[in-house]
All heavy atoms as a GROMACS GRO file, in nm:
protein
  581
    1ASP      N    1   1.896  14.090   4.479
    1ASP     CA    2   1.877  14.229   4.430
    1ASP      C    3   1.984  14.257   4.335
    1ASP      O    4   2.106  14.209   4.351
    1ASP     CB    5   1.903  14.330   4.557
    1ASP     CG    6   1.780  14.316   4.653
    1ASP    OD1    7   1.693  14.235   4.633
    1ASP    OD2    8   1.776  14.396   4.744
    2LEU      N    9   1.957  14.345   4.229
    2LEU     CA   10   2.055  14.395   4.148
    2LEU      C   11   2.022  14.530   4.103
    2LEU      O   12   1.904  14.564   4.102
    2LEU     CB   13   2.073  14.299   4.024
    2LEU     CG   14   1.970  14.285   3.932
    2LEU    CD1   15   1.989  14.344   3.801
    2LEU    CD2   16   1.933  14.131   3.916
    3THR      N   17   2.124  14.609   4.077
    3THR     CA   18   2.107  14.752   4.030
    3THR      C   19   2.135  14.738   3.873
    3THR      O   20   2.233  14.687   3.831
    3THR     CB   21   2.202  14.842   4.098
    3THR    OG1   22   2.189  14.829   4.236
    3THR    CG2   23   2.193  14.986   4.043
    4VAL      N   24   2.046  14.803   3.803
    4VAL     CA   25   2.057  14.806   3.657
    4VAL      C   26   2.094  14.946   3.604
    4VAL      O   27   2.053  15.049   3.666
    4VAL     CB   28   1.927  14.758   3.586
    4VAL    CG1   29   1.904  14.612   3.624
    4VAL    CG2   30   1.806  14.828   3.616
    5LYS      N   31   2.155  14.953   3.503
    5LYS     CA   32   2.197  15.086   3.440
    5LYS      C   33   2.086  15.111   3.321
    5LYS      O   34   2.052  15.012   3.255
    5LYS     CB   35   2.336  15.082   3.369
    5LYS     CG   36   2.434  15.065   3.479
    5LYS     CD   37   2.575  15.045   3.423
    5LYS     CE   38   2.679  15.028   3.532
    5LYS     NZ   39   2.810  15.013   3.478
    6GLY      N   40   2.067  15.231   3.308
    6GLY     CA   41   1.959  15.276   3.199
    6GLY      C   42   1.826  15.282   3.256
    6GLY      O   43   1.802  15.261   3.375
    7GLN      N   44   1.735  15.310   3.169
    7GLN     CA   45   1.597  15.329   3.212
    7GLN      C   46   1.534  15.182   3.234
    7GLN      O   47   1.554  15.094   3.154
    7GLN     CB   48   1.514  15.394   3.100
    7GLN     CG   49   1.567  15.552   3.086
    7GLN     CD   50   1.489  15.610   2.989
    7GLN    OE1   51   1.417  15.558   2.903
    7GLN    NE2   52   1.484  15.748   2.988
    8ILE      N   53   1.456  15.181   3.341
    8ILE     CA   54   1.400  15.052   3.380
    8ILE      C   55   1.303  14.993   3.270
    8ILE      O   56   1.310  14.871   3.241
    8ILE     CB   57   1.320  15.062   3.513
    8ILE    CG1   58   1.422  15.100   3.625
    8ILE    CG2   59   1.220  14.955   3.530
    8ILE    CD1   60   1.504  14.983   3.660
    9ASP      N   61   1.227  15.087   3.203
    9ASP     CA   62   1.133  15.028   3.109
    9ASP      C   63   1.213  14.958   2.987
    9ASP      O   64   1.168  14.869   2.927
    9ASP     CB   65   1.043  15.151   3.044
    9ASP     CG   66   1.114  15.264   2.996
    9ASP    OD1   67   1.233  15.283   3.021
    9ASP    OD2   68   1.039  15.339   2.926
   10ALA      N   69   1.318  15.026   2.951
   10ALA     CA   70   1.403  14.955   2.844
   10ALA      C   71   1.459  14.834   2.881
   10ALA      O   72   1.478  14.736   2.811
   10ALA     CB   73   1.511  15.070   2.795
   11VAL      N   74   1.518  14.832   3.011
   11VAL     CA   75   1.573  14.704   3.061
   11VAL      C   76   1.474  14.589   3.066
   11VAL      O   77   1.486  14.484   3.025
   11VAL     CB   78   1.632  14.730   3.202
   11VAL    CG1   79   1.660  14.583   3.280
   11VAL    CG2   80   1.750  14.817   3.199
   12LEU      N   81   1.353  14.624   3.114
   12LEU     CA   82   1.238  14.514   3.121
   12LEU      C   83   1.190  14.484   2.978
   12LEU      O   84   1.159  14.365   2.950
   12LEU     CB   85   1.122  14.578   3.205
   12LEU     CG   86   1.154  14.604   3.350
   12LEU    CD1   87   1.035  14.659   3.415
   12LEU    CD2   88   1.201  14.470   3.409
   13ALA      N   89   1.199  14.576   2.874
   13ALA     CA   90   1.164  14.532   2.743
   13ALA      C   91   1.266  14.444   2.689
   13ALA      O   92   1.230  14.333   2.618
   13ALA     CB   93   1.164  14.656   2.651
   14LYS      N   94   1.392  14.449   2.722
   14LYS     CA   95   1.500  14.355   2.684
   14LYS      C   96   1.475  14.212   2.758
   14LYS      O   97   1.496  14.114   2.688
   14LYS     CB   98   1.636  14.406   2.709
   14LYS     CG   99   1.677  14.516   2.623
   14LYS     CD  100   1.815  14.563   2.660
   14LYS     CE  101   1.858  14.684   2.564
   14LYS     NZ  102   1.984  14.736   2.606
   15VAL      N  103   1.440  14.228   2.879
   15VAL     CA  104   1.414  14.104   2.954
   15VAL      C  105   1.291  14.037   2.887
   15VAL      O  106   1.300  13.904   2.866
   15VAL     CB  107   1.376  14.137   3.106
   15VAL    CG1  108   1.328  14.016   3.170
   15VAL    CG2  109   1.504  14.193   3.177
   16ASN      N  110   1.195  14.094   2.850
   16ASN     CA  111   1.074  14.047   2.785
   16ASN      C  112   1.113  13.980   2.659
   16ASN      O  113   1.070  13.857   2.627
   16ASN     CB  114   0.961  14.143   2.768
   16ASN     CG  115   0.834  14.086   2.715
   16ASN    OD1  116   0.812  13.969   2.765
   16ASN    ND2  117   0.773  14.156   2.638
   17THR      N  118   1.186  14.036   2.582
   17THR     CA  119   1.246  13.980   2.451
   17THR      C  120   1.325  13.852   2.478
   17THR      O  121   1.304  13.751   2.412
   17THR     CB  122   1.332  14.076   2.374
   17THR    OG1  123   1.247  14.193   2.340
   17THR    CG2  124   1.375  14.033   2.242
   18ALA      N  125   1.419  13.854   2.562
   18ALA     CA  126   1.496  13.746   2.607
   18ALA      C  127   1.414  13.632   2.661
   18ALA      O  128   1.435  13.508   2.627
   18ALA     CB  129   1.614  13.777   2.704
   19ALA      N  130   1.317  13.668   2.733
   19ALA     CA  131   1.224  13.564   2.800
   19ALA      C  132   1.144  13.498   2.683
   19ALA      O  133   1.144  13.361   2.694
   19ALA     CB  134   1.126  13.626   2.898
   20LYS      N  135   1.093  13.561   2.595
   20LYS     CA  136   1.021  13.496   2.479
   20LYS      C  137   1.115  13.403   2.414
   20LYS      O  138   1.070  13.294   2.357
   20LYS     CB  139   0.965  13.602   2.391
   20LYS     CG  140   0.843  13.674   2.448
   20LYS     CD  141   0.797  13.780   2.364
   20LYS     CE  142   0.680  13.849   2.414
   20LYS     NZ  143   0.634  13.967   2.325
   21ALA      N  144   1.234  13.439   2.380
   21ALA     CA  145   1.336  13.364   2.319
   21ALA      C  146   1.361  13.234   2.390
   21ALA      O  147   1.413  13.130   2.324
   21ALA     CB  148   1.461  13.436   2.280
   22HIS      N  149   1.346  13.223   2.507
   22HIS     CA  150   1.385  13.110   2.596
   22HIS      C  151   1.248  13.037   2.660
   22HIS      O  152   1.254  12.968   2.759
   22HIS     CB  153   1.469  13.148   2.710
   22HIS     CG  154   1.609  13.190   2.663
   22HIS    ND1  155   1.642  13.313   2.620
   22HIS    CD2  156   1.716  13.105   2.643
   22HIS    CE1  157   1.771  13.314   2.585
   22HIS    NE2  158   1.812  13.191   2.597
   23ASP      N  159   1.132  13.066   2.592
   23ASP     CA  160   1.002  13.012   2.638
   23ASP      C  161   0.978  13.036   2.785
   23ASP      O  162   0.936  12.953   2.856
   23ASP     CB  163   1.005  12.861   2.615
   23ASP     CG  164   1.002  12.826   2.466
   23ASP    OD1  165   0.953  12.897   2.388
   23ASP    OD2  166   1.070  12.723   2.428
   24VAL      N  167   1.005  13.168   2.821
   24VAL     CA  168   0.980  13.206   2.951
   24VAL      C  169   0.865  13.307   2.952
   24VAL      O  170   0.864  13.401   2.868
   24VAL     CB  171   1.096  13.259   3.025
   24VAL    CG1  172   1.064  13.333   3.161
   24VAL    CG2  173   1.207  13.162   3.041
   25LYS      N  174   0.762  13.288   3.030
   25LYS     CA  175   0.645  13.385   3.039
   25LYS      C  176   0.696  13.497   3.132
   25LYS      O  177   0.728  13.470   3.232
   25LYS     CB  178   0.519  13.303   3.081
   25LYS     CG  179   0.391  13.395   3.097
   25LYS     CD  180   0.276  13.320   3.146
   25LYS     CE  181   0.157  13.405   3.136
   25LYS     NZ  182   0.038  13.340   3.190
   26PHE      N  183   0.680  13.615   3.078
   26PHE     CA  184   0.720  13.729   3.150
   26PHE      C  185   0.605  13.828   3.149
   26PHE      O  186   0.565  13.875   3.039
   26PHE     CB  187   0.851  13.791   3.092
   26PHE     CG  188   0.893  13.903   3.162
   26PHE    CD1  189   0.970  13.891   3.284
   26PHE    CD2  190   0.875  14.044   3.117
   26PHE    CE1  191   1.016  13.994   3.355
   26PHE    CE2  192   0.935  14.151   3.191
   26PHE     CZ  193   0.998  14.119   3.317
   27GLU      N  194   0.555  13.876   3.260
   27GLU     CA  195   0.453  13.979   3.271
   27GLU      C  196   0.490  14.073   3.371
   27GLU      O  197   0.547  14.043   3.471
   27GLU     CB  198   0.320  13.903   3.310
   27GLU     CG  199   0.268  13.810   3.212
   27GLU     CD  200   0.138  13.744   3.267
   27GLU    OE1  201   0.120  13.716   3.386
   27GLU    OE2  202   0.060  13.705   3.180
   28GLY      N  203   0.444  14.202   3.347
   28GLY     CA  204   0.470  14.309   3.444
   28GLY      C  205   0.491  14.440   3.393
   28GLY      O  206   0.461  14.474   3.275
   29ASN      N  207   0.522  14.531   3.483
   29ASN     CA  208   0.541  14.672   3.439
   29ASN      C  209   0.663  14.727   3.505
   29ASN      O  210   0.757  14.649   3.562
   29ASN     CB  211   0.419  14.758   3.473
   29ASN     CG  212   0.384  14.742   3.620
   29ASN    OD1  213   0.463  14.750   3.710
   29ASN    ND2  214   0.255  14.731   3.647
   30ILE      N  215   0.684  14.862   3.513
   30ILE     CA  216   0.804  14.918   3.574
   30ILE      C  217   0.803  14.913   3.728
   30ILE      O  218   0.909  14.958   3.785
   30ILE     CB  219   0.831  15.059   3.517
   30ILE    CG1  220   0.722  15.149   3.554
   30ILE    CG2  221   0.854  15.058   3.373
   30ILE    CD1  222   0.748  15.296   3.523
   31LYS      N  223   0.703  14.860   3.788
   31LYS     CA  224   0.701  14.854   3.923
   31LYS      C  225   0.712  14.704   3.979
   31LYS      O  226   0.776  14.688   4.075
   31LYS     CB  227   0.562  14.911   3.989
   31LYS     CG  228   0.550  15.061   3.953
   31LYS     CD  229   0.649  15.137   4.048
   31LYS     CE  230   0.624  15.287   4.022
   31LYS     NZ  231   0.730  15.355   4.086
   32LYS      N  232   0.651  14.617   3.918
   32LYS     CA  233   0.643  14.475   3.963
   32LYS      C  234   0.601  14.377   3.848
   32LYS      O  235   0.544  14.420   3.754
   32LYS     CB  236   0.570  14.463   4.084
   32LYS     CG  237   0.414  14.484   4.055
   32LYS     CD  238   0.329  14.474   4.177
   32LYS     CE  239   0.183  14.499   4.157
   32LYS     NZ  240   0.097  14.465   4.272
   33GLY      N  241   0.635  14.256   3.867
   33GLY     CA  242   0.591  14.158   3.764
   33GLY      C  243   0.623  14.022   3.812
   33GLY      O  244   0.662  13.990   3.913
   34SER      N  245   0.599  13.930   3.709
   34SER     CA  246   0.642  13.779   3.742
   34SER      C  247   0.690  13.723   3.610
   34SER      O  248   0.684  13.773   3.505
   34SER     CB  249   0.505  13.712   3.787
   34SER     OG  250   0.407  13.714   3.680
   35PHE      N  251   0.749  13.598   3.636
   35PHE     CA  252   0.805  13.513   3.530
   35PHE      C  253   0.780  13.382   3.566
   35PHE      O  254   0.774  13.338   3.675
   35PHE     CB  255   0.954  13.546   3.511
   35PHE     CG  256   1.044  13.531   3.622
   35PHE    CD1  257   1.095  13.409   3.653
   35PHE    CD2  258   1.065  13.625   3.721
   35PHE    CE1  259   1.175  13.386   3.765
   35PHE    CE2  260   1.147  13.603   3.830
   35PHE     CZ  261   1.200  13.490   3.864
   36SER      N  262   0.770  13.284   3.461
   36SER     CA  263   0.761  13.143   3.482
   36SER      C  264   0.817  13.075   3.354
   36SER      O  265   0.786  13.130   3.240
   36SER     CB  266   0.605  13.110   3.499
   36SER     OG  267   0.527  13.141   3.399
   37GLY      N  268   0.877  12.967   3.381
   37GLY     CA  269   0.938  12.874   3.278
   37GLY      C  270   0.993  12.766   3.355
   37GLY      O  271   0.916  12.706   3.440
   38GLU      N  272   1.118  12.735   3.337
   38GLU     CA  273   1.183  12.628   3.431
   38GLU      C  274   1.188  12.672   3.579
   38GLU      O  275   1.180  12.588   3.656
   38GLU     CB  276   1.317  12.595   3.379
   38GLU     CG  277   1.316  12.525   3.247
   38GLU     CD  278   1.450  12.471   3.212
   38GLU    OE1  279   1.533  12.428   3.308
   38GLU    OE2  280   1.499  12.487   3.096
   39ALA      N  281   1.193  12.795   3.593
   39ALA     CA  282   1.178  12.859   3.734
   39ALA      C  283   1.069  12.966   3.724
   39ALA      O  284   1.048  13.027   3.625
   39ALA     CB  285   1.310  12.919   3.773
   40SER      N  286   1.021  12.996   3.838
   40SER     CA  287   0.908  13.092   3.848
   40SER      C  288   0.934  13.184   3.963
   40SER      O  289   1.011  13.141   4.065
   40SER     CB  290   0.775  13.023   3.882
   40SER     OG  291   0.744  12.940   3.778
   41GLY      N  292   0.891  13.304   3.950
   41GLY     CA  293   0.909  13.407   4.056
   41GLY      C  294   0.846  13.537   4.038
   41GLY      O  295   0.764  13.560   3.944
   42SER      N  296   0.899  13.640   4.104
   42SER     CA  297   0.840  13.786   4.076
   42SER      C  298   0.961  13.864   4.102
   42SER      O  299   1.068  13.841   4.138
   42SER     CB  300   0.738  13.798   4.179
   42SER     OG  301   0.784  13.795   4.307
   43TYR      N  302   0.933  13.993   4.052
   43TYR     CA  303   1.035  14.095   4.083
   43TYR      C  304   0.956  14.224   4.121
   43TYR      O  305   0.837  14.248   4.094
   43TYR     CB  306   1.104  14.126   3.937
   43TYR     CG  307   1.028  14.199   3.841
   43TYR    CD1  308   1.014  14.331   3.820
   43TYR    CD2  309   0.956  14.113   3.740
   43TYR    CE1  310   0.942  14.406   3.726
   43TYR    CE2  311   0.876  14.180   3.635
   43TYR     CZ  312   0.888  14.317   3.627
   43TYR     OH  313   0.808  14.374   3.532
   44THR      N  314   1.019  14.311   4.185
   44THR     CA  315   0.979  14.444   4.229
   44THR      C  316   1.085  14.549   4.191
   44THR      O  317   1.213  14.516   4.201
   44THR     CB  318   0.935  14.463   4.369
   44THR    OG1  319   1.055  14.426   4.455
   44THR    CG2  320   0.820  14.372   4.410
   45VAL      N  321   1.046  14.671   4.159
   45VAL     CA  322   1.141  14.776   4.125
   45VAL      C  323   1.140  14.884   4.220
   45VAL      O  324   1.018  14.926   4.259
   45VAL     CB  325   1.115  14.822   3.973
   45VAL    CG1  326   1.213  14.930   3.934
   45VAL    CG2  327   1.128  14.705   3.879
   46SER      N  328   1.243  14.926   4.258
   46SER     CA  329   1.253  15.062   4.341
   46SER      C  330   1.373  15.144   4.281
   46SER      O  331   1.499  15.106   4.303
   46SER     CB  332   1.284  15.028   4.485
   46SER     OG  333   1.291  15.134   4.566
   47GLY      N  334   1.352  15.241   4.219
   47GLY     CA  335   1.464  15.323   4.151
   47GLY      C  336   1.532  15.241   4.053
   47GLY      O  337   1.466  15.195   3.951
   48GLN      N  338   1.659  15.229   4.062
   48GLN     CA  339   1.735  15.132   3.976
   48GLN      C  340   1.753  14.997   4.020
   48GLN      O  341   1.835  14.922   3.966
   48GLN     CB  342   1.873  15.197   3.941
   48GLN     CG  343   1.864  15.332   3.864
   48GLN     CD  344   1.798  15.316   3.723
   48GLN    OE1  345   1.684  15.357   3.696
   48GLN    NE2  346   1.875  15.249   3.638
   49ASP      N  347   1.696  14.962   4.148
   49ASP     CA  348   1.717  14.843   4.198
   49ASP      C  349   1.603  14.740   4.169
   49ASP      O  350   1.474  14.785   4.181
   49ASP     CB  351   1.736  14.855   4.356
   49ASP     CG  352   1.848  14.924   4.392
   49ASP    OD1  353   1.950  14.910   4.324
   49ASP    OD2  354   1.848  15.000   4.489
   50ILE      N  355   1.623  14.626   4.131
   50ILE     CA  356   1.529  14.524   4.102
   50ILE      C  357   1.546  14.405   4.203
   50ILE      O  358   1.664  14.345   4.210
   50ILE     CB  359   1.535  14.466   3.960
   50ILE    CG1  360   1.522  14.572   3.856
   50ILE    CG2  361   1.438  14.345   3.944
   50ILE    CD1  362   1.526  14.533   3.716
   51THR      N  363   1.446  14.383   4.279
   51THR     CA  364   1.458  14.259   4.367
   51THR      C  365   1.383  14.159   4.308
   51THR      O  366   1.265  14.150   4.266
   51THR     CB  367   1.381  14.294   4.504
   51THR    OG1  368   1.450  14.410   4.560
   51THR    CG2  369   1.395  14.190   4.599
   52ILE      N  370   1.446  14.038   4.293
   52ILE     CA  371   1.398  13.917   4.230
   52ILE      C  372   1.371  13.810   4.332
   52ILE      O  373   1.461  13.779   4.407
   52ILE     CB  374   1.496  13.872   4.121
   52ILE    CG1  375   1.520  13.979   4.015
   52ILE    CG2  376   1.441  13.743   4.057
   52ILE    CD1  377   1.638  13.960   3.932
   53THR      N  378   1.257  13.754   4.332
   53THR     CA  379   1.223  13.651   4.429
   53THR      C  380   1.191  13.522   4.342
   53THR      O  381   1.098  13.526   4.264
   53THR     CB  382   1.093  13.678   4.510
   53THR    OG1  383   1.127  13.810   4.588
   53THR    CG2  384   1.069  13.574   4.617
   54VAL      N  385   1.265  13.413   4.356
   54VAL     CA  386   1.241  13.283   4.293
   54VAL      C  387   1.148  13.205   4.385
   54VAL      O  388   1.186  13.190   4.494
   54VAL     CB  389   1.365  13.206   4.267
   54VAL    CG1  390   1.339  13.076   4.209
   54VAL    CG2  391   1.453  13.289   4.167
   55THR      N  392   1.024  13.165   4.336
   55THR     CA  393   0.928  13.086   4.416
   55THR      C  394   0.928  12.937   4.387
   55THR      O  395   0.892  12.857   4.469
   55THR     CB  396   0.785  13.144   4.412
   55THR    OG1  397   0.761  13.138   4.258
   55THR    CG2  398   0.786  13.287   4.457
   56GLU      N  399   0.974  12.902   4.255
   56GLU     CA  400   0.975  12.765   4.211
   56GLU      C  401   1.097  12.743   4.131
   56GLU      O  402   1.135  12.837   4.056
   56GLU     CB  403   0.845  12.721   4.143
   56GLU     CG  404   0.722  12.719   4.231
   56GLU     CD  405   0.607  12.670   4.150
   56GLU    OE1  406   0.618  12.569   4.074
   56GLU    OE2  407   0.503  12.723   4.165
   57LYS      N  408   1.154  12.620   4.149
   57LYS     CA  409   1.279  12.596   4.073
   57LYS      C  410   1.281  12.453   4.042
   57LYS      O  411   1.218  12.371   4.110
   57LYS     CB  412   1.408  12.644   4.136
   57LYS     CG  413   1.430  12.557   4.264
   57LYS     CD  414   1.569  12.608   4.332
   57LYS     CE  415   1.595  12.516   4.442
   57LYS     NZ  416   1.640  12.388   4.419
   58PRO      N  417   1.354  12.409   3.940
   58PRO     CA  418   1.363  12.263   3.912
   58PRO      C  419   1.438  12.196   4.026
   58PRO      O  420   1.529  12.252   4.082
   58PRO     CB  421   1.449  12.259   3.783
   58PRO     CG  422   1.447  12.386   3.721
   58PRO     CD  423   1.419  12.489   3.839
   59TRP      N  424   1.396  12.080   4.052
   59TRP     CA  425   1.451  12.003   4.170
   59TRP      C  426   1.598  11.998   4.172
   59TRP      O  427   1.662  12.028   4.280
   59TRP     CB  428   1.387  11.863   4.187
   59TRP     CG  429   1.440  11.787   4.291
   59TRP    CD1  430   1.418  11.803   4.420
   59TRP    CD2  431   1.547  11.687   4.277
   59TRP    NE1  432   1.494  11.715   4.504
   59TRP    CE2  433   1.573  11.644   4.409
   59TRP    CE3  434   1.613  11.639   4.176
   59TRP    CZ2  435   1.674  11.552   4.440
   59TRP    CZ3  436   1.709  11.537   4.204
   59TRP    CH2  437   1.738  11.494   4.336
   60PRO      N  438   1.662  11.952   4.074
   60PRO     CA  439   1.816  11.929   4.076
   60PRO      C  440   1.891  12.068   4.081
   60PRO      O  441   2.010  12.056   4.127
   60PRO     CB  442   1.852  11.857   3.954
   60PRO     CG  443   1.746  11.869   3.861
   60PRO     CD  444   1.614  11.909   3.940
   61ALA      N  445   1.836  12.171   4.042
   61ALA     CA  446   1.913  12.303   4.048
   61ALA      C  447   1.917  12.362   4.174
   61ALA      O  448   1.840  12.366   4.257
   61ALA     CB  449   1.840  12.394   3.948
   62THR      N  450   2.048  12.414   4.189
   62THR     CA  451   2.062  12.483   4.323
   62THR      C  452   2.010  12.616   4.324
   62THR      O  453   1.988  12.685   4.209
   62THR     CB  454   2.215  12.496   4.353
   62THR    OG1  455   2.278  12.591   4.256
   62THR    CG2  456   2.279  12.355   4.345
   63GLU      N  457   1.986  12.688   4.438
   63GLU     CA  458   1.933  12.820   4.450
   63GLU      C  459   2.032  12.910   4.377
   63GLU      O  460   1.989  13.001   4.299
   63GLU     CB  461   1.924  12.857   4.588
   63GLU     CG  462   1.849  12.985   4.614
   63GLU     CD  463   1.694  12.983   4.579
   63GLU    OE1  464   1.644  12.874   4.586
   63GLU    OE2  465   1.644  13.091   4.542
   64LYS      N  466   2.160  12.896   4.388
   64LYS     CA  467   2.251  12.987   4.329
   64LYS      C  468   2.244  12.970   4.185
   64LYS      O  469   2.257  13.073   4.107
   64LYS     CB  470   2.391  12.952   4.377
   64LYS     CG  471   2.502  13.032   4.315
   64LYS     CD  472   2.625  13.061   4.391
   64LYS     CE  473   2.734  13.135   4.323
   64LYS     NZ  474   2.700  13.236   4.228
   65THR      N  475   2.229  12.861   4.118
   65THR     CA  476   2.222  12.848   3.988
   65THR      C  477   2.105  12.923   3.918
   65THR      O  478   2.110  12.980   3.820
   65THR     CB  479   2.211  12.684   3.940
   65THR    OG1  480   2.330  12.622   3.991
   65THR    CG2  481   2.195  12.655   3.787
   66ILE      N  482   1.991  12.907   3.983
   66ILE     CA  483   1.867  12.975   3.948
   66ILE      C  484   1.888  13.119   3.959
   66ILE      O  485   1.853  13.197   3.855
   66ILE     CB  486   1.750  12.934   4.036
   66ILE    CG1  487   1.722  12.766   4.000
   66ILE    CG2  488   1.628  13.009   3.992
   66ILE    CD1  489   1.704  12.748   3.856
   67GLN      N  490   1.942  13.168   4.072
   67GLN     CA  491   1.970  13.314   4.097
   67GLN      C  492   2.054  13.370   3.988
   67GLN      O  493   2.033  13.476   3.929
   67GLN     CB  494   2.028  13.337   4.230
   67GLN     CG  495   1.937  13.327   4.335
   67GLN     CD  496   2.005  13.327   4.478
   67GLN    OE1  497   2.127  13.336   4.478
   67GLN    NE2  498   1.928  13.342   4.574
   68ASP      N  499   2.160  13.293   3.954
   68ASP     CA  500   2.254  13.334   3.829
   68ASP      C  501   2.182  13.342   3.700
   68ASP      O  502   2.198  13.448   3.633
   68ASP     CB  503   2.368  13.251   3.838
   68ASP     CG  504   2.469  13.266   3.952
   68ASP    OD1  505   2.459  13.366   4.025
   68ASP    OD2  506   2.561  13.172   3.968
   69ALA      N  507   2.098  13.255   3.674
   69ALA     CA  508   2.028  13.252   3.549
   69ALA      C  509   1.927  13.360   3.535
   69ALA      O  510   1.917  13.433   3.431
   69ALA     CB  511   1.958  13.111   3.531
   70VAL      N  512   1.856  13.390   3.641
   70VAL     CA  513   1.762  13.496   3.644
   70VAL      C  514   1.821  13.626   3.639
   70VAL      O  515   1.785  13.728   3.560
   70VAL     CB  516   1.670  13.476   3.762
   70VAL    CG1  517   1.577  13.608   3.776
   70VAL    CG2  518   1.581  13.351   3.764
   71ARG      N  519   1.936  13.639   3.712
   71ARG     CA  520   2.008  13.766   3.707
   71ARG      C  521   2.064  13.798   3.571
   71ARG      O  522   2.055  13.918   3.520
   71ARG     CB  523   2.135  13.755   3.803
   71ARG     CG  524   2.169  13.892   3.859
   71ARG     CD  525   2.274  13.875   3.966
   71ARG     NE  526   2.212  13.873   4.100
   71ARG     CZ  527   2.214  13.771   4.183
   71ARG    NH1  528   2.288  13.667   4.166
   71ARG    NH2  529   2.152  13.779   4.298
   72LYS      N  530   2.110  13.693   3.495
   72LYS     CA  531   2.148  13.718   3.353
   72LYS      C  532   2.035  13.781   3.265
   72LYS      O  533   2.054  13.869   3.188
   72LYS     CB  534   2.196  13.590   3.298
   72LYS     CG  535   2.344  13.545   3.348
   72LYS     CD  536   2.383  13.423   3.278
   72LYS     CE  537   2.507  13.373   3.335
   72LYS     NZ  538   2.554  13.241   3.271
   73PHE      N  539   1.919  13.727   3.286
   73PHE     CA  540   1.804  13.783   3.210
   73PHE      C  541   1.781  13.939   3.246
   73PHE      O  542   1.769  14.013   3.148
   73PHE     CB  543   1.668  13.716   3.239
   73PHE     CG  544   1.645  13.597   3.152
   73PHE    CD1  545   1.682  13.475   3.191
   73PHE    CD2  546   1.580  13.610   3.022
   73PHE    CE1  547   1.657  13.364   3.095
   73PHE    CE2  548   1.563  13.511   2.954
   73PHE     CZ  549   1.599  13.395   2.985
   74PHE      N  550   1.791  13.969   3.359
   74PHE     CA  551   1.763  14.104   3.413
   74PHE      C  552   1.884  14.196   3.372
   74PHE      O  553   1.863  14.315   3.370
   74PHE     CB  554   1.723  14.122   3.557
   74PHE     CG  555   1.579  14.086   3.576
   74PHE    CD1  556   1.543  13.946   3.588
   74PHE    CD2  557   1.486  14.179   3.579
   74PHE    CE1  558   1.404  13.920   3.606
   74PHE    CE2  559   1.349  14.150   3.599
   74PHE     CZ  560   1.312  14.019   3.615
   75GLN      N  561   2.004  14.144   3.351
   75GLN     CA  562   2.113  14.212   3.320
   75GLN      C  563   2.138  14.224   3.162
   75GLN      O  564   2.238  14.276   3.129
   75GLN     CB  565   2.239  14.170   3.400
   75GLN     CG  566   2.226  14.202   3.541
   75GLN     CD  567   2.347  14.139   3.624
   75GLN    OE1  568   2.405  14.031   3.573
   75GLN    NE2  569   2.391  14.208   3.733
   76GLY      N  570   2.042  14.157   3.088
   76GLY     CA  571   2.068  14.170   2.939
   76GLY      C  572   2.127  14.070   2.887
   76GLY      O  573   2.186  14.068   2.779
   77LEU      N  574   2.137  13.948   2.952
   77LEU     CA  575   2.198  13.831   2.900
   77LEU      C  576   2.353  13.863   2.865
   77LEU      O  577   2.423  13.804   2.806
   77LEU     CB  578   2.128  13.763   2.794
   77LEU     CG  579   1.991  13.708   2.823
   77LEU    CD1  580   1.916  13.654   2.700
   77LEU    CD2  581   2.009  13.582   2.916
   0.00000   0.00000   0.00000
């Protein structure tokens, strides 16, 4: 989970732009969505909190490495 500052729609628009720049497919709205690239997963939004669930990751990568990378996208790189 992470708490974001600012309006969720603006944060998600930045995530979408960053995702495209890194060949990550990003779909969703201000309530929930998904992403896929080297790692895949989903997100849900409640207020200013975003819960990110990673469902697939590259074999050699640790869970922490993937969590940190996904968190960077949602925090605006």
